[in-house]
Short mmCIF file of the C-alpha atoms (twelve columns), coordinates in Angstrom:
data_MODEL
# 
_entry.id   MODEL 
# 
loop_
_atom_site.group_PDB 
_atom_site.id 
_atom_site.type_symbol 
_atom_site.label_atom_id 
_atom_site.label_alt_id 
_atom_site.label_comp_id 
_atom_site.label_asym_id 
_atom_site.label_seq_id 
_atom_site.Cartn_x 
_atom_site.Cartn_y 
_atom_site.Cartn_z 
_atom_site.pdbx_PDB_model_num 
ATOM 1   C CA . UNK A 1   -0.161 0.015  0.000   1 
ATOM 2   C CA . UNK A 2   1.324  3.051  -1.058  1 
ATOM 3   C CA . UNK A 3   1.420  6.153  0.835   1 
ATOM 4   C CA . UNK A 4   1.113  10.058 0.471   1 
ATOM 5   C CA . UNK A 5   3.173  12.053 2.008   1 
ATOM 6   C CA . UNK A 6   3.334  16.603 1.842   1 
ATOM 7   C CA . UNK A 7   6.606  17.345 1.813   1 
ATOM 8   C CA . UNK A 8   7.847  21.375 1.754   1 
ATOM 9   C CA . UNK A 9   11.428 22.229 -0.156  1 
ATOM 10  C CA . UNK A 10  11.525 25.017 2.833   1 
ATOM 11  C CA . UNK A 11  11.812 22.280 5.453   1 
ATOM 12  C CA . UNK A 12  14.464 20.214 4.199   1 
ATOM 13  C CA . UNK A 13  17.040 22.985 3.826   1 
ATOM 14  C CA . UNK A 14  18.889 23.012 7.380   1 
ATOM 15  C CA . UNK A 15  18.365 26.316 8.972   1 
ATOM 16  C CA . UNK A 16  22.426 26.865 9.630   1 
ATOM 17  C CA . UNK A 17  23.133 25.547 5.805   1 
ATOM 18  C CA . UNK A 18  25.297 28.433 4.458   1 
ATOM 19  C CA . UNK A 19  23.120 28.601 1.280   1 
ATOM 20  C CA . UNK A 20  20.451 30.689 3.973   1 
ATOM 21  C CA . UNK A 21  23.408 33.259 4.963   1 
ATOM 22  C CA . UNK A 22  23.894 33.559 1.357   1 
ATOM 23  C CA . UNK A 23  20.516 34.789 0.514   1 
ATOM 24  C CA . UNK A 24  20.764 36.747 3.847   1 
ATOM 25  C CA . UNK A 25  22.746 39.391 2.327   1 
ATOM 26  C CA . UNK A 26  22.195 38.871 -1.436  1 
ATOM 27  C CA . UNK A 27  21.795 43.233 -2.850  1 
ATOM 28  C CA . UNK A 28  17.906 42.472 -3.730  1 
ATOM 29  C CA . UNK A 29  17.253 45.736 -4.942  1 
ATOM 30  C CA . UNK A 30  20.404 45.733 -6.846  1 
ATOM 31  C CA . UNK A 31  20.376 42.595 -8.317  1 
ATOM 32  C CA . UNK A 32  16.233 43.782 -9.747  1 
ATOM 33  C CA . UNK A 33  18.275 47.560 -10.977 1 
ATOM 34  C CA . UNK A 34  20.685 45.403 -13.060 1 
ATOM 35  C CA . UNK A 35  18.651 43.189 -14.292 1 
ATOM 36  C CA . UNK A 36  15.854 44.991 -15.154 1 
ATOM 37  C CA . UNK A 37  15.024 45.360 -18.638 1 
ATOM 38  C CA . UNK A 38  17.007 42.662 -19.567 1 
ATOM 39  C CA . UNK A 39  14.861 40.438 -22.508 1 
ATOM 40  C CA . UNK A 40  14.830 36.647 -21.358 1 
ATOM 41  C CA . UNK A 41  16.583 34.806 -23.280 1 
ATOM 42  C CA . UNK A 42  14.989 31.781 -25.694 1 
ATOM 43  C CA . UNK A 43  13.986 28.434 -24.109 1 
ATOM 44  C CA . UNK A 44  13.844 30.257 -20.744 1 
ATOM 45  C CA . UNK A 45  9.723  30.816 -20.069 1 
ATOM 46  C CA . UNK A 46  8.992  30.767 -16.726 1 
ATOM 47  C CA . UNK A 47  12.266 31.416 -15.355 1 
ATOM 48  C CA . UNK A 48  12.668 34.771 -15.060 1 
ATOM 49  C CA . UNK A 49  16.109 36.566 -15.391 1 
ATOM 50  C CA . UNK A 50  16.743 36.592 -11.456 1 
ATOM 51  C CA . UNK A 51  16.531 32.731 -11.064 1 
ATOM 52  C CA . UNK A 52  19.006 32.090 -13.635 1 
ATOM 53  C CA . UNK A 53  21.162 34.803 -12.134 1 
ATOM 54  C CA . UNK A 54  21.141 32.640 -9.109  1 
ATOM 55  C CA . UNK A 55  21.776 29.687 -11.058 1 
ATOM 56  C CA . UNK A 56  25.069 31.358 -11.839 1 
ATOM 57  C CA . UNK A 57  25.939 32.927 -8.759  1 
ATOM 58  C CA . UNK A 58  25.358 28.674 -7.460  1 
ATOM 59  C CA . UNK A 59  27.655 28.092 -10.142 1 
ATOM 60  C CA . UNK A 60  30.683 30.417 -9.220  1 
ATOM 61  C CA . UNK A 61  30.378 30.024 -5.484  1 
ATOM 62  C CA . UNK A 62  30.710 25.929 -6.040  1 
ATOM 63  C CA . UNK A 63  32.536 25.650 -9.309  1 
ATOM 64  C CA . UNK A 64  30.779 23.714 -11.960 1 
ATOM 65  C CA . UNK A 65  30.740 23.427 -15.541 1 
ATOM 66  C CA . UNK A 66  27.420 24.507 -16.875 1 
ATOM 67  C CA . UNK A 67  26.655 20.749 -17.150 1 
ATOM 68  C CA . UNK A 68  27.541 19.934 -13.391 1 
ATOM 69  C CA . UNK A 69  25.380 23.088 -12.796 1 
ATOM 70  C CA . UNK A 70  22.482 21.515 -14.839 1 
ATOM 71  C CA . UNK A 71  22.779 18.118 -12.933 1 
ATOM 72  C CA . UNK A 72  23.340 19.965 -9.590  1 
ATOM 73  C CA . UNK A 73  20.000 22.079 -9.308  1 
ATOM 74  C CA . UNK A 74  18.202 18.503 -10.615 1 
ATOM 75  C CA . UNK A 75  19.465 16.569 -7.841  1 
ATOM 76  C CA . UNK A 76  19.641 18.919 -4.997  1 
ATOM 77  C CA . UNK A 77  17.388 20.502 -2.367  1 
ATOM 78  C CA . UNK A 78  18.993 23.029 -1.072  1 
ATOM 79  C CA . UNK A 79  19.793 24.485 -4.874  1 
ATOM 80  C CA . UNK A 80  16.996 24.413 -6.101  1 
ATOM 81  C CA . UNK A 81  16.102 25.967 -2.797  1 
ATOM 82  C CA . UNK A 82  18.836 29.046 -3.648  1 
ATOM 83  C CA . UNK A 83  17.387 29.353 -6.784  1 
ATOM 84  C CA . UNK A 84  14.126 30.145 -6.116  1 
ATOM 85  C CA . UNK A 85  12.670 26.532 -7.569  1 
ATOM 86  C CA . UNK A 86  9.801  24.288 -6.361  1 
ATOM 87  C CA . UNK A 87  10.619 20.439 -5.173  1 
ATOM 88  C CA . UNK A 88  9.368  19.355 -8.520  1 
ATOM 89  C CA . UNK A 89  9.727  22.273 -10.915 1 
ATOM 90  C CA . UNK A 90  11.973 21.210 -14.023 1 
ATOM 91  C CA . UNK A 91  15.408 22.835 -13.799 1 
ATOM 92  C CA . UNK A 92  17.072 24.761 -16.711 1 
ATOM 93  C CA . UNK A 93  19.026 22.661 -19.460 1 
ATOM 94  C CA . UNK A 94  22.503 22.991 -19.422 1 
ATOM 95  C CA . UNK A 95  22.627 24.708 -22.603 1 
ATOM 96  C CA . UNK A 96  20.824 27.637 -21.204 1 
ATOM 97  C CA . UNK A 97  23.397 29.283 -19.049 1 
ATOM 98  C CA . UNK A 98  25.935 30.159 -21.787 1 
ATOM 99  C CA . UNK A 99  22.673 32.465 -23.028 1 
ATOM 100 C CA . UNK A 100 22.187 33.714 -19.855 1 
ATOM 101 C CA . UNK A 101 25.840 34.787 -19.100 1 
ATOM 102 C CA . UNK A 102 25.390 36.834 -22.492 1 
ATOM 103 C CA . UNK A 103 21.979 38.383 -22.527 1 
ATOM 104 C CA . UNK A 104 23.439 39.789 -18.893 1 
ATOM 105 C CA . UNK A 105 26.665 40.428 -19.721 1 
ATOM 106 C CA . UNK A 106 30.196 40.628 -18.120 1 
ATOM 107 C CA . UNK A 107 30.358 43.868 -16.763 1 
ATOM 108 C CA . UNK A 108 27.030 43.279 -14.850 1 
ATOM 109 C CA . UNK A 109 27.615 39.938 -13.550 1 
ATOM 110 C CA . UNK A 110 30.858 41.320 -12.027 1 
ATOM 111 C CA . UNK A 111 29.152 44.810 -10.509 1 
ATOM 112 C CA . UNK A 112 26.318 41.982 -8.995  1 
ATOM 113 C CA . UNK A 113 29.453 40.089 -7.153  1 
ATOM 114 C CA . UNK A 114 31.214 42.532 -6.274  1 
ATOM 115 C CA . UNK A 115 28.081 44.390 -4.631  1 
ATOM 116 C CA . UNK A 116 27.008 41.181 -2.852  1 
ATOM 117 C CA . UNK A 117 30.908 40.889 -1.834  1 
ATOM 118 C CA . UNK A 118 31.037 44.046 -0.258  1 
ATOM 119 C CA . UNK A 119 27.656 42.905 2.187   1 
ATOM 120 C CA . UNK A 120 29.125 39.883 3.363   1 
ATOM 121 C CA . UNK A 121 32.437 42.034 4.333   1 
ATOM 122 C CA . UNK A 122 30.378 44.512 5.958   1 
ATOM 123 C CA . UNK A 123 29.203 41.774 8.091   1 
ATOM 124 C CA . UNK A 124 32.084 40.661 9.053   1 
ATOM 125 C CA . UNK A 125 31.799 37.161 6.719   1 
ATOM 126 C CA . UNK A 126 34.914 38.481 4.912   1 
ATOM 127 C CA . UNK A 127 37.643 39.703 6.855   1 
ATOM 128 C CA . UNK A 128 41.110 40.053 3.705   1 
ATOM 129 C CA . UNK A 129 43.428 40.442 6.636   1 
ATOM 130 C CA . UNK A 130 44.620 36.583 5.102   1 
ATOM 131 C CA . UNK A 131 44.468 36.405 1.558   1 
ATOM 132 C CA . UNK A 132 45.579 33.152 -0.534  1 
ATOM 133 C CA . UNK A 133 46.100 33.843 -4.194  1 
ATOM 134 C CA . UNK A 134 47.352 31.440 -7.375  1 
ATOM 135 C CA . UNK A 135 47.224 31.320 -10.964 1 
ATOM 136 C CA . UNK A 136 46.729 28.510 -12.749 1 
ATOM 137 C CA . UNK A 137 46.639 28.134 -16.767 1 
ATOM 138 C CA . UNK A 138 44.047 28.335 -18.961 1 
ATOM 139 C CA . UNK A 139 44.267 26.485 -22.629 1 
ATOM 140 C CA . UNK A 140 42.958 28.009 -25.287 1 
ATOM 141 C CA . UNK A 141 40.168 25.291 -27.575 1 
ATOM 142 C CA . UNK A 142 42.363 26.288 -30.703 1 
ATOM 143 C CA . UNK A 143 45.079 24.758 -32.673 1 
ATOM 144 C CA . UNK A 144 48.237 26.859 -34.420 1 
ATOM 145 C CA . UNK A 145 48.348 24.759 -36.891 1 
ATOM 146 C CA . UNK A 146 46.747 27.903 -39.406 1 
ATOM 147 C CA . UNK A 147 48.882 30.869 -37.421 1 
ATOM 148 C CA . UNK A 148 52.234 28.293 -38.395 1 
ATOM 149 C CA . UNK A 149 51.347 28.219 -42.299 1 
ATOM 150 C CA . UNK A 150 50.563 32.089 -42.447 1 
ATOM 151 C CA . UNK A 151 53.832 33.055 -40.760 1 
ATOM 152 C CA . UNK A 152 55.459 30.764 -43.355 1 
ATOM 153 C CA . UNK A 153 53.282 32.223 -46.248 1 
ATOM 154 C CA . UNK A 154 54.205 35.949 -45.222 1 
ATOM 155 C CA . UNK A 155 58.020 34.803 -44.310 1 
ATOM 156 C CA . UNK A 156 58.019 35.331 -40.663 1 
ATOM 157 C CA . UNK A 157 60.920 34.085 -38.372 1 
ATOM 158 C CA . UNK A 158 59.012 32.118 -36.350 1 
ATOM 159 C CA . UNK A 159 55.148 31.966 -34.336 1 
ATOM 160 C CA . UNK A 160 55.668 33.825 -31.181 1 
ATOM 161 C CA . UNK A 161 54.501 36.055 -28.961 1 
ATOM 162 C CA . UNK A 162 55.643 38.670 -31.316 1 
ATOM 163 C CA . UNK A 163 54.298 36.950 -34.408 1 
ATOM 164 C CA . UNK A 164 51.305 35.561 -33.509 1 
ATOM 165 C CA . UNK A 165 49.174 38.419 -32.661 1 
ATOM 166 C CA . UNK A 166 49.151 39.282 -36.447 1 
ATOM 167 C CA . UNK A 167 48.161 36.385 -37.794 1 
ATOM 168 C CA . UNK A 168 46.249 34.403 -34.923 1 
ATOM 169 C CA . UNK A 169 41.698 34.692 -34.560 1 
ATOM 170 C CA . UNK A 170 42.260 35.114 -31.062 1 
ATOM 171 C CA . UNK A 171 44.104 38.609 -30.556 1 
ATOM 172 C CA . UNK A 172 44.771 38.567 -27.457 1 
ATOM 173 C CA . UNK A 173 45.348 34.129 -26.361 1 
ATOM 174 C CA . UNK A 174 49.632 34.689 -25.859 1 
ATOM 175 C CA . UNK A 175 51.845 31.174 -24.949 1 
ATOM 176 C CA . UNK A 176 52.652 30.775 -21.339 1 
ATOM 177 C CA . UNK A 177 55.364 28.692 -19.880 1 
ATOM 178 C CA . UNK A 178 55.961 27.242 -16.485 1 
ATOM 179 C CA . UNK A 179 59.519 25.754 -15.402 1 
ATOM 180 C CA . UNK A 180 61.702 24.366 -18.249 1 
ATOM 181 C CA . UNK A 181 59.174 21.960 -20.035 1 
ATOM 182 C CA . UNK A 182 55.238 22.939 -19.442 1 
ATOM 183 C CA . UNK A 183 53.900 25.285 -22.295 1 
ATOM 184 C CA . UNK A 184 50.429 26.896 -23.285 1 
ATOM 185 C CA . UNK A 185 48.985 28.728 -25.941 1 
ATOM 186 C CA . UNK A 186 45.502 30.508 -24.012 1 
ATOM 187 C CA . UNK A 187 45.792 32.473 -20.716 1 
ATOM 188 C CA . UNK A 188 46.053 32.750 -16.929 1 
ATOM 189 C CA . UNK A 189 43.756 32.999 -14.025 1 
ATOM 190 C CA . UNK A 190 44.702 34.331 -11.249 1 
ATOM 191 C CA . UNK A 191 42.513 34.209 -8.038  1 
ATOM 192 C CA . UNK A 192 42.403 35.819 -4.870  1 
ATOM 193 C CA . UNK A 193 40.221 33.668 -1.673  1 
ATOM 194 C CA . UNK A 194 39.987 34.677 1.515   1 
ATOM 195 C CA . UNK A 195 41.296 33.114 4.229   1 
ATOM 196 C CA . UNK A 196 38.749 33.400 6.517   1 
ATOM 197 C CA . UNK A 197 35.557 32.276 4.896   1 
ATOM 198 C CA . UNK A 198 37.241 30.489 2.365   1 
ATOM 199 C CA . UNK A 199 35.575 32.509 0.040   1 
ATOM 200 C CA . UNK A 200 36.666 33.818 -3.729  1 
ATOM 201 C CA . UNK A 201 36.807 37.704 -3.145  1 
ATOM 202 C CA . UNK A 202 38.276 38.523 -7.348  1 
ATOM 203 C CA . UNK A 203 39.804 36.888 -10.380 1 
ATOM 204 C CA . UNK A 204 41.119 38.444 -13.350 1 
ATOM 205 C CA . UNK A 205 42.345 37.045 -17.023 1 
ATOM 206 C CA . UNK A 206 45.333 37.668 -18.419 1 
ATOM 207 C CA . UNK A 207 47.301 36.410 -21.559 1 
ATOM 208 C CA . UNK A 208 49.295 33.241 -20.555 1 
ATOM 209 C CA . UNK A 209 52.743 35.777 -21.570 1 
ATOM 210 C CA . UNK A 210 52.360 37.501 -17.937 1 
ATOM 211 C CA . UNK A 211 53.952 36.640 -14.641 1 
ATOM 212 C CA . UNK A 212 51.866 35.355 -11.549 1 
ATOM 213 C CA . UNK A 213 53.243 38.184 -10.068 1 
ATOM 214 C CA . UNK A 214 52.193 41.126 -12.814 1 
ATOM 215 C CA . UNK A 215 48.854 39.235 -12.499 1 
ATOM 216 C CA . UNK A 216 48.706 39.655 -8.796  1 
ATOM 217 C CA . UNK A 217 47.885 43.244 -8.811  1 
ATOM 218 C CA . UNK A 218 44.635 42.849 -10.404 1 
ATOM 219 C CA . UNK A 219 43.278 40.727 -7.330  1 
ATOM 220 C CA . UNK A 220 44.710 41.935 -4.523  1 
ATOM 221 C CA . UNK A 221 42.606 42.636 -1.728  1 
ATOM 222 C CA . UNK A 222 41.459 46.780 -2.433  1 
# 
């Protein structure tokens, strides 16, 4: 004999869950201001731009890919609660998140994230007394065979960071090197983390040939 039990999503999320603290300090008025007037993304009918922004915020906090975010929202009750979905409501497909980021724009996302960081600092949840800074390589999804052929055709001496901008489609990517044997073409990601909370404070992307010290100035606490 089957039983039916009424379940409330609010009751499934612990009162001490970290997501509740994040929602408490979200700059709701600023979020509405910056997201106002943004057209709905194709395929996002019924979700609303604010809920989709919360999905992107959750993705940032949990360091998830678009596909991982889709599954996380589908399987995690706290994630559903944080983003404003009901227990049985269908959550977005991974392909939607790229369109949402593009529609909101990088500048508005940066402003919203910075505002939330300021709210957390004012509440004493981030101190920035001790900050951990590190960099990682980001490999560009491109091969350089066509660029090499262009260099040969134009009779340039060799393919390097001086000739690449003249022949490459991506004018900002560069060749980077770590140690004596590790080379890549693309960028560096620089991140600073508040040691008190473990929260990411700032993120910056630079061409791969810039040193960690040169990138550090972009993510040091202000």
